[in-house]
C-alpha positions in Angstrom: -14.6 17.7 4.2 -17.6 15.6 5.3 -17.1 13.3 8.3 -18.3 10.3 6.3 -15.3 10.4 4.0 -13.1 7.5 5.2 -9.6 7.8 6.7 -8.1 6.1 3.6 -9.9 8.3 1.1 -8.8 11.5 3.0 -5.3 10.2 3.1 -5.2 9.7 -0.7 -6.5 13.2 -1.3 -4.0 14.8 1.0 -1.1 12.7 -0.4 -1.8 14.0 -3.9 -2.1 17.6 -2.6 1.2 17.3 -0.8 3.0 16.1 -3.9 1.3 18.6 -6.2 2.5 21.5 -3.9 5.9 20.2 -2.9 7.1 18.4 -6.0 10.4 20.3 -5.9 11.1 19.0 -2.4 10.1 15.4 -2.9 11.3 15.0 -6.5 10.3 12.5 -9.1 8.3 10.1 -6.9 5.1 8.2 -7.0 2.5 7.6 -4.3 2.0 4.0 -3.0 -0.6 2.8 -0.6 1.4 -0.2 0.5 4.5 -1.2 2.4 6.3 -4.5 3.0 6.5 -4.4 6.8 4.4 -3.6 9.9 3.5 -1.1 11.2 2.5 0.3 7.8 2.5 4.0 6.9 -0.8 5.4 5.5 1.1 6.2 2.3 4.6 6.5 1.0 6.5 8.4 -1.6 9.0 6.2 -3.6 11.5 7.4 -6.3 10.3 6.6 -9.8 13.4 5.1 -11.3 13.8 3.5 -14.8 14.9 -0.2 -14.5 18.2 0.4 -16.2 19.0 3.2 -13.8 18.0 1.4 -10.6 21.3 0.0 -9.4 23.2 3.3 -10.0 20.4 5.4 -8.3 20.2 3.1 -5.3 24.0 3.4 -4.9 23.7 7.2 -5.0 20.9 7.2 -2.5 22.8 5.1 0.0 25.8 7.3 -0.4 23.7 10.4 0.2 22.1 8.8 3.2 25.4 8.0 4.8 26.4 11.6 4.5 22.9 12.9 5.1 23.2 15.0 2.0 20.3 15.6 -0.3 21.1 16.1 -4.0 18.9 16.8 -7.0 19.2 13.2 -8.3 18.4 11.5 -5.0 14.9 11.1 -3.6 14.6 9.2 -0.3 11.7 6.8 0.3 9.4 8.8 2.6 6.6 7.5 5.0 3.6 9.4 6.1 1.3 8.9 9.1 -2.1 10.5 8.4 -4.6 11.6 11.1 -8.1 12.8 10.5 -9.8 15.7 12.4 -12.3 13.2 13.9 -10.1 11.8 16.6 -9.0 12.9 20.1 -5.7 14.3 21.4 -4.5 10.8 22.4 -4.6 9.7 18.7 -2.3 12.5 17.7 0.1 11.4 20.5 0.0 7.9 19.0 0.6 9.4 15.5 3.9 11.0 16.6 5.0 7.6 17.9 4.0 5.9 14.6 5.8 8.5 12.5 9.0 7.9 14.6 8.6 4.1 14.2 8.6 4.5 10.4 12.1 5.8 10.6 13.3 2.3 11.4 12.6 1.6 7.7 12.3 4.9 5.9 14.9 7.6 5.9 12.3 10.3 6.0 9.0 10.3 8.0 6.2 12.8 8.3 3.2 13.2 10.6 0.2 14.7 8.7 -2.4 16.4 10.9 -5.4 18.8 10.6 -5.0 22.3 11.8 -7.7 21.6 14.4 -9.8 18.6 15.3 -13.5 18.3 15.8 -13.2 19.5 19.4 -11.4 22.7 18.3 -8.1 21.4 19.7 -5.0 23.0 18.0 -3.4 19.9 16.6 -0.5 21.6 14.8 0.6 23.6 17.8 0.5 20.5 19.9 2.5 18.3 17.4 5.1 21.0 16.8 5.7 21.6 20.5 6.4 17.9 21.0 8.6 17.6 17.9 10.7 20.7 18.7 11.1 20.1 22.5 12.3 16.5 21.9 14.2 17.4 18.8 12.6 14.7 16.7 13.7 14.1 13.1 10.2 13.5 11.8 8.5 16.3 9.7 5.1 17.7 10.3 2.5 18.6 7.6 -0.8 20.3 8.3 -3.9 20.5 6.3 -7.0 22.7 6.6 -9.8 20.6 8.1 -12.3 22.6 6.0 -10.4 22.1 2.7 -8.0 19.1 3.0 -6.3 20.0 -0.3 -4.8 23.0 1.4 -1.6 21.6 2.9 1.5 23.2 4.5 4.8 21.8 5.6 5.3 23.0 9.2 8.7 21.3 9.5 10.7 19.3 7.0 11.8 15.8 8.0 15.5 15.2 8.6 17.0 12.1 6.9 17.9 9.3 9.3 20.4 6.5 8.6 18.6 3.3 8.6 19.1 -0.3 7.4 20.5 0.0 3.9 19.2 -3.5 2.9 15.7 -2.6 3.8 15.9 0.6 1.8 17.1 -1.3 -1.2 14.4 -3.9 -0.8 11.8 -1.2 -0.6 12.8 0.4 -3.8 13.4 -2.8 -5.7 10.2 -4.6 -4.5 7.6 -1.8 -4.5 7.2 -0.9 -8.2 3.5 -0.1 -8.2 1.1 2.1 -6.2 -0.8 -1.1 -5.1 0.1 -4.6 -4.0 1.7 -6.9 -6.5 -0.2 -10.0 -7.6 0.7 -13.1 -9.6 -0.8 -16.6 -9.2 -1.8 -16.3 -5.5 -5.2 -17.8 -4.5 -7.1 -17.2 -1.3 -6.8 -20.8 -0.1 -3.1 -20.6 -0.6 -3.0 -17.4 1.5 -4.7 -19.3 4.3 -2.1 -22.1 4.2 0.7 -19.5 4.3 -0.8 -17.9 7.3 -1.1 -21.3 9.1 2.5 -22.2 8.3 3.7 -18.8 9.7 1.7 -19.4 12.8 3.2 -22.8 13.3 6.8 -21.5 12.7 6.6 -18.4 14.9 7.6 -20.5 17.9 10.8 -21.7 16.2 12.9 -19.1 17.9 14.3 -17.7 14.6 14.4 -14.0 13.9 13.4 -14.5 10.3 11.2 -17.3 9.2 10.2 -16.0 5.7 12.3 -18.6 3.8 11.0 -21.4 5.9 7.4 -20.3 5.4 7.8 -20.1 1.6 9.7 -23.5 1.5 6.9 -25.3 3.4 4.3 -23.5 1.3 6.0 -24.8 -1.8 6.4 -28.3 -0.6 3.0 -28.7 1.0 0.8 -26.7 -1.4 2.3 -25.1 -4.5 4.4 -27.9 -5.9 1.3 -29.8 -6.8 -0.1 -26.8 -8.7 3.1 -25.8 -10.5 4.5 -29.3 -11.3 6.3 -28.4 -14.5 8.0 -25.2 -13.4 11.8 -24.9 -13.1 11.5 -21.3 -11.7 10.6 -22.1 -8.1 12.3 -19.0 -6.7 10.4 -16.7 -9.1 7.1 -18.2 -7.9 8.0 -17.9 -4.3 9.0 -14.2 -4.8 5.5 -13.6 -6.2 4.0 -15.1 -3.1 6.3 -13.2 -0.7 5.4 -9.9 -2.4 1.7 -10.5 -2.2 1.8 -11.6 1.5 4.0 -8.7 2.6 2.5 -5.9 0.4 -1.1 -6.8 1.6 0.1 -6.5 5.2 -0.5 -10.2 6.1 3.1 -11.0 6.9 6.0 -8.7 7.9 9.3 -8.8 6.1 10.6 -11.6 8.4 7.6 -13.9 7.7 5.7 -13.3 10.9 2.0 -12.7 11.2 1.0 -9.0 11.4 -2.2 -8.0 13.3 -3.9 -8.1 9.8 -2.5 -11.6 9.1 -3.3 -13.0 12.6 -6.9 -11.7 12.4 -7.3 -13.0 8.8 -6.1 -16.5 10.0 -8.6 -16.4 12.8 -11.4 -15.7 10.4 -10.1 -18.4 8.0 -10.4 -21.0 10.7 -14.1 -20.1 11.4 -15.6 -19.1 8.0 -16.6 -21.1 4.9 -14.3 -21.1 1.8 -16.5 -18.6 0.0 -16.6 -16.3 3.0 -12.9 -16.5 3.4 -12.4 -15.6 -0.2 -14.3 -12.4 0.5 -12.0 -11.8 3.5 -8.9 -12.1 1.3 -10.6 -9.9 -1.3 -11.2 -7.3 1.4 -7.5 -7.5 2.4 -6.5 -7.0 -1.2 -8.8 -4.0 -1.6 -8.2 -2.3 1.7 -4.7 -3.1 2.7 -3.3 -3.9 -0.7 -4.5 -0.7 -2.2 -6.6 -2.3 -4.9 -9.7 -0.4 -3.9 -7.9 2.9 -4.7 -6.6 1.4 -8.0 -10.1 0.2 -9.1 -11.7 3.5 -8.0 -9.3 5.5 -10.0 -9.8 3.3 -13.1 -13.6 3.5 -12.7 -13.6 7.3 -12.3 -11.3 7.8 -15.3 -13.4 5.4 -17.5 -16.5 7.4 -16.7 -14.9 10.6 -18.0 -13.8 9.1 -21.3 -15.7 9.2 -24.5 -16.6 5.7 -25.8 -14.5 6.2 -28.9 -11.4 6.7 -26.7 -11.8 3.2 -25.3 -12.7 1.3 -28.4 -10.2 -1.5 -27.6 -8.1 -2.8 -24.7 -4.8 -1.4 -26.0 -6.2 2.1 -26.3 -7.8 1.8 -22.8 -4.5 0.7 -21.3 -2.5 3.6 -22.7 -5.1 6.2 -21.7 -5.7 4.9 -18.2 -2.0 4.5 -17.6 -1.4 8.1 -18.6 -4.3 9.4 -16.6 -3.1 7.7 -13.4 0.5 8.9 -14.0 -0.8 12.4 -14.0 -2.0 11.7 -10.4 1.5 10.5 -9.4 0.0 7.0 -9.3 2.0 4.2 -10.8 -0.1 1.7 -12.8 1.7 -1.2 -14.5 0.2 -2.0 -17.9 1.6 -5.5 -17.7 -0.8 -6.2 -14.8 -3.8 -5.7 -17.1 -2.7 -7.8 -20.1 -5.5 -10.0 -21.4 -3.2 -12.6 -23.0 -2.0 -13.8 -19.6 -3.8 -14.5 -16.3 -3.3 -11.0 -14.8 -5.3 -8.9 -12.4 -8.6 -8.7 -14.4 -8.6 -12.5 -14.6 -7.8 -12.8 -10.9 -10.4 -10.2 -9.9 -13.0 -12.3 -11.7 -11.9 -15.8 -10.8 -10.1 -15.6 -7.5 -11.2 -12.5 -5.8 -15.0 -12.7 -5.4 -15.9 -11.5 -8.9 -15.1 -7.8 -8.3 -14.6 -7.7 -12.1 -17.4 -9.3 -14.1 -17.6 -11.2 -17.4 -16.9 -9.9 -20.0 -13.8 -8.5 -18.4 -13.5 -5.7 -20.9 -16.3 -3.9 -22.8 -15.5 -1.8 -25.8 -16.6 1.8 -25.3 -16.8 1.3 -21.5 -13.6 -0.3 -20.3 -12.8 -2.7 -17.5 -16.1 -4.2 -16.3 -15.7 -3.4 -12.6 -18.4 -4.9 -10.4 -18.7 -1.9 -8.1 -21.8 -3.2 -6.1 -19.8 -6.3 -5.3 -16.8 -4.2 -4.2 -19.0 -2.2 -1.8 -20.5 -5.4 -0.4 -17.0 -6.8 0.2 -15.8 -3.6 1.9 -19.0 -3.4 4.1 -18.6 -7.0 5.3 -14.9 -6.7 5.7 -15.2 -3.5 7.8 -17.4 -5.3 10.2 -15.2 -8.4 10.4 -12.0 -6.4 10.9 -13.5 -3.9 13.4 -11.8 -5.6 16.4 -8.4 -4.5 15.1 -9.4 -1.3 13.4 -7.7 0.9 16.0 -4.4 -0.8 15.3 -4.6 -0.1 11.6 -5.2 3.7 11.7 
């Protein structure tokens, strides 16, 4: 694997390799590149549960967690901390701590490391010595630094009893492999971050409801004057702000959110729109989403994507085969959904016309690369915190 492959790209490849090889262990799950709290795992496995089964399956999961008994029908949400071969020993020590931290939210947590790093250091031996000596519950997965699809579970994770409400929220709220979006505009994101900053001195342990209430009263009520579903709108904003890593589940600014606010107070509106687009792409998992769509479109014959409905069905099935959950409802053309938002709110990363018969979604890849390049520079001061 070349050193110019990014951390996130490597993590996505390894995530799929792990699930391909150990499907019997992890069960019927999908891969997600998001979370709803901070610190954020590099990827998570979440049970794929039909809506009508969700309440019953969550009840079974919680019962199994209390008894720490795994059954065939129960799959625990699982977090993964991924480390590349291109870091020093200190980073692997940090990785162990991060994997342990994820157990505050996820019942199972794994550290994923190369067999050796660029200095020839035996990472697996080091990690396993620490985990065994301290009797840690986290699991360890290794991969071949020369072929990162070659993965091996060195130690299975042991389930940890954690906050049942958080587990239920995780399963109910994260239904896609990427961050949820409805309605939210970049300027509204900035206002939400400002409100959170002002309220963080309130002394409350949870300010999320206060942030959303003020956001509605000060900003959103003027835009959605005719709605009677205020709580539904606020849920949409909460999901976007948490799943992109801007706010934690209690409504406080994360390092990503604090840095985004700092940039928002110093950049023009257009420049800040590019910043929020970068956050959506990088931390909300939409770069992975659009990359997968782009790659699959390139492989299809033009006759296979002669219309939007055909395209939706085929792309959905192709991504499902990669254990990646893609919601067809997000790409409807009869409502303002993601393609509309990409074009109108998020820096034009999809161009007009949004869909081209025979080609598919009109992804503006040069613009995406430009946004990622600028965003990488702007977020470089906090990059160490994010990997």
